[in-house]
PASENU-352449 format. One line per 3 residues: number of its first residue (from 0); their letters; for each residue x, y, z of C-alpha. Coordinates in steps of 0.001 Angstrom, whole numbers, always signed. Layout:
N
NUM	a	X Y Z ~ ...
This chain:
522
0	msv	-2090 -50583 +22345 ~ -4150 -48049 +24238 ~ -7215 -48880 +22087
3	kyd	-6836 -52600 +22825 ~ -6318 -51879 +26498 ~ -9372 -49620 +26693
6	lkk	-11595 -52175 +24902 ~ -10388 -54975 +27160 ~ -10897 -52837 +30233
9	skd	-14353 -51770 +29033 ~ -15415 -55370 +28400 ~ -14265 -56449 +31844
12	aig	-16015 -53520 +33495 ~ -19406 -53269 +31763 ~ -19563 -56193 +29369
15	vly	-19921 -56326 +25604 ~ -21848 -53436 +24043 ~ -21156 -54190 +20366
18	pri	-20354 -57674 +19022 ~ -18072 -58504 +16127 ~ -20042 -58684 +12831
21	vdk	-19315 -61202 +10027 ~ -21147 -62288 +6860 ~ -22447 -65757 +5966
24	ddr	-18928 -66879 +4978 ~ -17435 -65539 +8238 ~ -15796 -62551 +6496
27	eid	-15152 -59569 +8769 ~ -17657 -56704 +8351 ~ -17179 -54769 +11570
30	gfh	-15140 -55198 +14737 ~ -11574 -55788 +13557 ~ -10130 -53970 +16571
33	rvd	-12376 -55888 +18979 ~ -10839 -59204 +17910 ~ -7364 -57664 +18302
36	ade	-8268 -56746 +21869 ~ -9801 -60119 +22751 ~ -9863 -63264 +20564
39	dwp	-12959 -64471 +22426 ~ -14995 -61338 +21652 ~ -18646 -62365 +20919
42	trq	-19479 -62604 +17210 ~ -22775 -62062 +15366 ~ -23145 -63690 +11969
45	ldh	-25450 -62120 +9352 ~ -26610 -64988 +7106 ~ -28538 -62667 +4771
48	idt	-25269 -61048 +3655 ~ -24470 -63837 +1261 ~ -22957 -62106 -1823
51	dvk	-19875 -60023 -2535 ~ -21987 -56957 -3351 ~ -23819 -57224 -43
54	ywt	-20595 -57911 +1820 ~ -18697 -54890 +450 ~ -21755 -52650 +800
57	ari	-22102 -53648 +4456 ~ -18383 -53289 +5125 ~ -18242 -49814 +3528
60	tan	-21382 -48742 +5391 ~ -19992 -49885 +8735 ~ -16466 -48517 +8433
63	thr	-16097 -45679 +5920 ~ -16910 -42840 +8332 ~ -14514 -43961 +11057
66	rgv	-11418 -41851 +11622 ~ -9215 -44942 +11712 ~ -10123 -45960 +8155
69	skk	-7594 -44468 +5733 ~ -8383 -43024 +2337 ~ -6431 -45859 +752
72	erk	-8640 -48464 +2457 ~ -11780 -46673 +1290 ~ -10453 -46592 -2274
75	esv	-9732 -50316 -2176 ~ -13233 -50993 -860 ~ -14739 -49000 -3744
78	iel	-12772 -51024 -6293 ~ -13859 -54300 -4716 ~ -17512 -53207 -4679
81	aka	-17290 -52187 -8356 ~ -15828 -55605 -9222 ~ -18597 -57296 -7313
84	lla	-21233 -55241 -9124 ~ -19864 -56378 -12503 ~ -19478 -59987 -11452
87	egy	-23078 -60153 -10243 ~ -24545 -58418 -13306 ~ -25124 -54953 -11884
90	eps	-24202 -51773 -13762 ~ -21284 -49706 -12426 ~ -23570 -46723 -12986
93	lvn	-24556 -47414 -9381 ~ -21555 -45196 -8632 ~ -23736 -42543 -6959
96	pic	-24850 -44836 -4116 ~ -21182 -45704 -3677 ~ -20487 -41978 -3267
99	vlt	-23073 -41773 -519 ~ -21480 -44696 +1276 ~ -17865 -43617 +941
102	tfs	-18214 -39785 +1054 ~ -16204 -39636 -2212 ~ -17474 -37294 -4964
105	pqy	-18920 -38772 -8214 ~ -15986 -37263 -10103 ~ -13515 -38985 -7780
108	ign	-15264 -42345 -8095 ~ -15366 -41837 -11853 ~ -11634 -41311 -11924
111	lle	-11090 -44479 -9878 ~ -13129 -46495 -12329 ~ -11273 -44938 -15253
114	dnp	-8048 -46284 -13771 ~ -9605 -49792 -14139 ~ -10609 -50073 -17846
117	efl	-12345 -53422 -17335 ~ -15238 -51588 -15659 ~ -15741 -49354 -18700
120	khp	-15471 -52134 -21306 ~ -18316 -54104 -19732 ~ -21297 -54133 -22174
123	gag	-23771 -52812 -19619 ~ -21474 -50417 -17838 ~ -22815 -46954 -17145
126	gpk	-19295 -45944 -16161 ~ -18304 -42803 -14329 ~ -20399 -39661 -14576
129	gvk	-20171 -38161 -18043 ~ -18836 -41329 -19771 ~ -21159 -43096 -22226
132	pgl	-21714 -46895 -21893 ~ -19167 -48977 -23749 ~ -16757 -46064 -24333
135	tse	-13463 -45250 -22717 ~ -12865 -41836 -21184 ~ -10524 -40981 -24071
138	qtp	-13449 -41438 -26470 ~ -15901 -39408 -24390 ~ -15278 -35669 -23841
141	krk	-15067 -34876 -20141 ~ -16655 -31770 -18671 ~ -14180 -30365 -16200
144	tkh	-15686 -28976 -13020 ~ -14174 -26343 -10786 ~ -13366 -29107 -8291
147	dts	-11533 -31259 -10844 ~ -7794 -30839 -10388 ~ -5387 -32919 -12431
150	dke	-2320 -34585 -10960 ~ -157 -32192 -12966 ~ -1889 -29192 -11373
153	kld	-1561 -30748 -7919 ~ +2137 -31298 -8524 ~ +2619 -27738 -9797
156	nly	+783 -26269 -6801 ~ +2712 -28356 -4292 ~ +6016 -27529 -6022
159	kkv	+5258 -23780 -5894 ~ +4224 -24051 -2249 ~ +7584 -25535 -1270
162	qks	+9484 -23136 -3565 ~ +7829 -20067 -2031 ~ +8325 -21218 +1534
165	afn	+11986 -22059 +1075 ~ +13338 -19632 -1504 ~ +11385 -16822 -3091
168	gqk	+7891 -16226 -1786 ~ +6478 -16054 +1735 ~ +8576 -13653 +3789
171	pts	+10703 -14597 +5526 ~ +11731 -17593 +3425 ~ +13923 -20332 +4803
174	qss	+16792 -18964 +2721 ~ +16407 -15359 +3977 ~ +16159 -16596 +7579
177	iek	+19434 -18510 +7176 ~ +21138 -15445 +5656 ~ +19982 -13232 +8520
180	aek	+21090 -15753 +11125 ~ +24492 -16067 +9414 ~ +24982 -12273 +9551
183	lgl	+24361 -12437 +13302 ~ +27107 -15026 +13632 ~ +24872 -18019 +14354
186	dvt	+25856 -21523 +13266 ~ +23636 -22344 +10303 ~ +25451 -25405 +8931
189	hyt	+22577 -27766 +9751 ~ +19986 -25438 +8216 ~ +22072 -24928 +5080
192	eql	+22222 -28694 +4588 ~ +18466 -28907 +5109 ~ +17909 -26172 +2533
195	eni	+20105 -27917 -20 ~ +18170 -31126 +583 ~ +14883 -29267 -37
198	rqv	+16348 -27844 -3240 ~ +17306 -31375 -4328 ~ +13779 -32642 -3583
201	lnd	+12375 -29893 -5810 ~ +14810 -30730 -8618 ~ +14049 -34454 -8364
204	svg	+10292 -33859 -8582 ~ +10501 -32260 -12037 ~ +8972 -34502 -14699
207	rqy	+7778 -37158 -12246 ~ +4272 -38300 -11297 ~ +2395 -36555 -8484
210	adv	+1796 -39768 -6565 ~ +5524 -40572 -6592 ~ +6747 -37272 -5154
213	kdd	+3879 -35789 -3123 ~ +5100 -37296 +177 ~ +8641 -35970 -352
216	lnd	+7350 -32499 -1278 ~ +4996 -32348 +1710 ~ +7843 -33390 +3982
219	ayk	+10067 -30689 +2432 ~ +7376 -28059 +3098 ~ +7044 -29124 +6731
222	rst	+10819 -28976 +7191 ~ +10966 -25536 +5571 ~ +8254 -24033 +7792
225	gmk	+9715 -25701 +10882 ~ +13168 -24376 +10014 ~ +11804 -20817 +9744
228	kvl	+10122 -21030 +13155 ~ +13272 -22255 +14880 ~ +15500 -19718 +13115
231	taq	+13107 -16869 +13892 ~ +13288 -17713 +17582 ~ +17094 -17966 +17504
234	isa	+17430 -14690 +15583 ~ +15132 -12893 +18022 ~ +17099 -14183 +21000
237	eet	+20419 -13156 +19426 ~ +19157 -9691 +18516 ~ +17937 -9207 +22083
240	rit	+21347 -10288 +23407 ~ +23154 -7870 +21074 ~ +20831 -4993 +22024
243	klk	+21478 -5558 +25708 ~ +25204 -5752 +25079 ~ +25179 -2448 +23149
246	esl	+23175 -801 +25909 ~ +25685 -2026 +28470 ~ +28604 -683 +26419
249	rne	+26847 +2671 +25964 ~ +26374 +2949 +29708 ~ +30060 +2223 +30312
252	vae	+31132 +4832 +27755 ~ +28643 +7314 +29190 ~ +30124 +6900 +32665
255	evt	+33623 +7575 +31327 ~ +32469 +10636 +29382 ~ +30494 +11926 +32369
258	qev	+33541 +11770 +34605 ~ +35564 +13619 +31962 ~ +32887 +16302 +31563
261	vem	+32550 +16846 +35313 ~ +36165 +17944 +35416 ~ +35602 +20562 +32650
264	ten	+34345 +24114 +32930 ~ +30997 +24985 +31363 ~ +32609 +26589 +28285
267	erl	+34964 +23644 +27872 ~ +32013 +21249 +27950 ~ +30199 +23314 +25289
270	ekl	+33255 +23417 +23021 ~ +33707 +19679 +23447 ~ +30123 +19104 +22288
273	lee	+30488 +21573 +19406 ~ +33243 +19378 +17979 ~ +30469 +16964 +16959
276	ipd	+29233 +19523 +14404 ~ +31137 +19030 +11092 ~ +33525 +21796 +10033
279	efs	+31471 +22512 +6889 ~ +28699 +23723 +9212 ~ +30969 +25718 +11514
282	vlr	+28572 +28703 +11334 ~ +26058 +26576 +13238 ~ +28478 +26434 +16177
285	dwv	+28117 +30202 +16506 ~ +24318 +29819 +16488 ~ +24683 +27464 +19471
288	reg	+27174 +29708 +21277 ~ +24765 +32646 +20905 ~ +21975 +30572 +22453
291	fws	+19553 +30417 +19515 ~ +19964 +26691 +18868 ~ +20856 +23721 +21084
294	idq	+23351 +20987 +20234 ~ +20533 +18420 +20035 ~ +18525 +20597 +17656
297	iks	+21511 +21039 +15328 ~ +22299 +17310 +15392 ~ +18663 +16460 +14662
300	lln	+18761 +18895 +11744 ~ +21909 +17378 +10265 ~ +20618 +13824 +10703
303	npa	+17528 +14589 +8618 ~ +18545 +14398 +4915 ~ +15722 +16667 +3690
306	kkk	+16334 +19373 +6295 ~ +20093 +19133 +5850 ~ +19665 +19744 +2103
309	qli	+17489 +22805 +2823 ~ +20044 +24109 +5311 ~ +22919 +23805 +2823
312	nil	+20860 +25683 +221 ~ +20097 +28481 +2715 ~ +23673 +28811 +3986
315	eka	+24997 +29080 +419 ~ +22410 +31371 -1178 ~ +20228 +33174 +1368
318	pkk	+20495 +36984 +1710 ~ +21906 +38219 +5002 ~ +18534 +39302 +6427
321	lle	+16900 +35965 +5594 ~ +19813 +34031 +7087 ~ +19545 +36103 +10269
324	gvk	+15887 +35077 +10541 ~ +16833 +31396 +10320 ~ +19584 +31831 +12914
327	trk	+17250 +33522 +15421 ~ +14556 +30941 +14580 ~ +12067 +33620 +13566
330	tsl	+12049 +32177 +10039 ~ +11442 +28498 +9359 ~ +13757 +26436 +7183
333	vya	+10925 +25578 +4792 ~ +9996 +29212 +4211 ~ +13621 +30354 +3897
336	ntv	+14359 +27573 +1406 ~ +11270 +28536 -636 ~ +12376 +32173 -758
339	vnr	+15916 +31224 -1787 ~ +14631 +29035 -4613 ~ +12271 +31756 -5780
342	lek	+14989 +34408 -5728 ~ +17239 +32110 -7727 ~ +14494 +31461 -10273
345	hds	+13400 +35085 -10621 ~ +16405 +37378 -10381 ~ +14480 +40175 -12140
348	ppp	+10948 +40585 -13540 ~ +10387 +40078 -17278 ~ +9888 +43175 -19455
351	lpd	+6355 +44439 -19949 ~ +4756 +43042 -23129 ~ +4789 +44870 -26451
354	gvf	+1750 +46833 -27581 ~ -1051 +48642 -25727 ~ -4206 +47165 -24179
357	dvi	-7713 +48347 -23399 ~ -8763 +45635 -20867 ~ -6455 +45255 -17858
360	yad	-6913 +42470 -15284 ~ -4601 +42550 -12236 ~ -4118 +40690 -8963
363	ppw	-1240 +42536 -7185 ~ +1057 +40604 -4803 ~ +287 +42746 -1753
366	kyd	+2698 +42906 +1154 ~ +1045 +42482 +4559 ~ +2450 +44171 +7636
369	lpl	+1389 +41409 +10038 ~ +2405 +37750 +9597 ~ -1031 +36211 +9213
372	rgs	-1321 +32423 +9117 ~ -1297 +31570 +5415 ~ +609 +34762 +4588
375	pns	+1305 +35195 +831 ~ +5021 +35676 +1611 ~ +5459 +31919 +1710
378	hyd	+3645 +31346 -1608 ~ +4916 +33984 -4080 ~ +7091 +37090 -4428
381	ims	+5451 +40107 -2821 ~ +5836 +43783 -3771 ~ +5728 +46980 -1757
384	ned	+2818 +49391 -2268 ~ +5132 +51915 -3946 ~ +6423 +49325 -6410
387	iyn	+2852 +48434 -7372 ~ +1782 +52124 -7655 ~ +4765 +52899 -9902
390	lnv	+4983 +49632 -11833 ~ +7919 +50142 -14164 ~ +10218 +47605 -15815
393	egv	+13388 +48702 -17604 ~ +12089 +52248 -18021 ~ +8657 +51185 -19339
396	siq	+5729 +52044 -17029 ~ +2328 +50407 -16833 ~ +740 +53655 -18039
399	dki	+2626 +53210 -21323 ~ +722 +49945 -21902 ~ -2802 +51268 -21356
402	ted	-4903 +52878 -24129 ~ -6702 +56196 -23637 ~ -10055 +54432 -23424
405	sil	-9685 +51376 -21226 ~ -11069 +49463 -18242 ~ -9304 +47968 -15180
408	flw	-10424 +44916 -13204 ~ -8343 +44975 -9991 ~ -8510 +42441 -7162
411	atn	-8471 +43822 -3619 ~ -8542 +42000 -311 ~ -10394 +43677 +2533
414	pkl	-7272 +44866 +4451 ~ -5821 +46295 +1209 ~ -8876 +48198 -50
417	tea	-7289 +51631 +550 ~ -4105 +50628 -1265 ~ -6123 +49144 -4133
420	lsv	-8007 +52411 -4628 ~ -4646 +54183 -4660 ~ -3487 +51855 -7451
423	vkk	-6614 +52799 -9419 ~ -5686 +56489 -9163 ~ -1943 +56018 -9761
426	wgf	-2589 +54023 -12929 ~ -4935 +56739 -14255 ~ -8368 +55148 -13718
429	dyk	-11577 +56223 -11952 ~ -13351 +53764 -9671 ~ -16867 +52782 -10810
432	tnl	-18145 +49657 -8980 ~ -17100 +46217 -7799 ~ -17899 +42521 -8017
435	vwv	-17855 +40413 -4829 ~ -16421 +36906 -4886 ~ -18006 +34846 -2072
438	kdk	-15859 +31795 -1188 ~ -16988 +28401 +61 ~ -14447 +28400 +2887
441	igt	-13612 +30932 +5574 ~ -10115 +32428 +5734 ~ -8025 +34447 +8202
444	gyy	-8490 +37906 +9655 ~ -7854 +40016 +12760 ~ -11286 +41608 +13204
447	vrg	-13422 +39320 +11106 ~ -12307 +36253 +9159 ~ -12499 +36909 +5462
450	qhe	-14715 +34893 +3148 ~ -14890 +37270 +190 ~ -12698 +39425 -2067
453	lll	-13496 +42488 -4153 ~ -12901 +42926 -7867 ~ -12741 +46717 -8345
456	ist	-13966 +47906 -11748 ~ -12519 +51242 -12903 ~ -12447 +53057 -16252
459	kgk	-10237 +55476 -18138 ~ -11374 +57754 -20965 ~ -14611 +57071 -22812
462	ipp	-14913 +53299 -22664 ~ -18652 +52523 -22361 ~ -20320 +50077 -19944
465	pie	-21267 +46690 -21412 ~ -24619 +46281 -23131 ~ -27431 +45286 -20784
468	knr	-27595 +41594 -21712 ~ -23857 +41264 -20950 ~ -24113 +42647 -17411
471	fss	-23581 +40078 -14651 ~ -24649 +39906 -11002 ~ -22367 +41778 -8626
474	vlt	-22021 +38588 -6550 ~ -19999 +35601 -7756 ~ -20104 +32456 -5627
477	apr	-17220 +30110 -6418 ~ -15000 +27694 -4445 ~ -11638 +28760 -3075
480	kkh	-8719 +26931 -4686 ~ -4971 +27103 -4034 ~ -3555 +30190 -2305
483	sak	-4478 +33445 -4076 ~ -5858 +31673 -7152 ~ -8925 +33447 -8531
486	pee	-12019 +31871 -10129 ~ -11700 +30945 -13806 ~ -15220 +32314 -14316
489	vye	-13858 +35894 -14044 ~ -12035 +35562 -17370 ~ -15283 +34526 -19048
492	iie	-17206 +37385 -17398 ~ -14680 +39947 -18674 ~ -14669 +38450 -22175
495	vmy	-18492 +38615 -22345 ~ -18660 +42156 -20943 ~ -15974 +43398 -23369
498	pnr	-15625 +40988 -26300 ~ -12891 +41089 -28928 ~ -10604 +43403 -26963
501	ryl	-6881 +43494 -26336 ~ -6632 +41754 -22951 ~ -3637 +42101 -20569
504	elf	-3315 +40182 -17309 ~ -763 +41575 -14830 ~ +921 +39424 -12152
507	arn	-391 +36354 -13986 ~ +437 +32791 -13018 ~ -632 +31091 -16244
510	qre	-1073 +31734 -19951 ~ -4591 +32038 -21425 ~ -5750 +31971 -25028
513	nwt	-6481 +35446 -26506 ~ -4790 +37093 -23498 ~ -1341 +38556 -22982
516	swg	+23 +37411 -19609 ~ +2782 +39124 -17630 ~ +4251 +37975 -14323
519	lea	+7097 +36051 -12713 ~ +5186 +32764 -12826 ~ +3590 +33223 -16253
């Protein structure tokens, strides 16, 4: 009505800009809506449009691009033009100009003509693109383009679209939204009925033609998405209401508790709070009473599953001194738990290996007096200097495993150089030289930050130096790896310097071919 009113108003105000257009036989070409607005609208008759082909060409040209012309009307116009082409002796191969006029693709026009076999049976018919004259589409192989989608595929895609929206795809689905709303106590009867109706539409569409069910499926999709939007808003509002209610109740309880606490003494208040710590962790109450831990810190600890597991392990297995460190917070839970696990794994060192060896390679687990960042204590079992000097397992000493003529390759960090030289003497060797490992990354240190380590080379008896071609540079540049791990190249250097020997690695972490490895981690 508004269109009619606007046209009428426009005509009265400024006159007629565009007349109604008809062909020689007074058939409407353009201006349908103008006649609806005013029966006396001026008309222009085009006498040269005197055939059906000209009429339908003119009508399509005038109307196909207008928003008010539906796809169905354009399809009908195409069919009528094709009929006119046949009736007047033209070939339907003029489908491409039709495409230009109607904005339909050649493939689409071809499909339309295929639905009307009389166009294809005409002796002179060019037919749709890809169909030979005089043949049906079943007789002519079709080349499917990427834009060619069959009705079955359209139906499958539309079915899946509705299925995902309502039941098992895009989150949240209509079904999950209803379930969440129901848990919050909202009335979902209407939405449940809607969902069942959508399910029925899906079931009814199985095995049917796309054209018959597409409208129902599209409507089901719109209802599903609309349902989710409404439910999401209702759920959000209800969750907000519940949150505010809980906050209000907490405040009321807090006021009651506060009044009760005000009337208590300080010790009574503390004991009241300590009741929140479970009896199985009663020792933690003493930690709070002694002032090392707060109630909130203990509660946070117990509410963290990983930390709680570490704490249980420490309370059950940690030595007294280690447990004291955790209590006073001088020792972290992570470190204490690592030590406990290591102690449990290595109750005692393995016996020294059988036999004697003439090449010894050792990386002692030095104990450092100051807790440097990255201290070895948190990575492996350490040993005192005396234990390293007098290495002895079950009555067998390291000296018992070394031949009269042998060589020692001993790692020494800069702060432990004095102790390393003492090891050389205690084990019966004489210091000769060293190899420097230069790392790619800088480490820790109190005077300078270390970026190298020394491999002390010492001999016992009459073992000769390597032949000249097997002597390496005294500087080895190699990247630093995990804590305390030494370059793999050192094994190869030793094997080249002294080939075909009996090799023993002390304090080893891994096994190596042609070597005997001894250590807690080996």
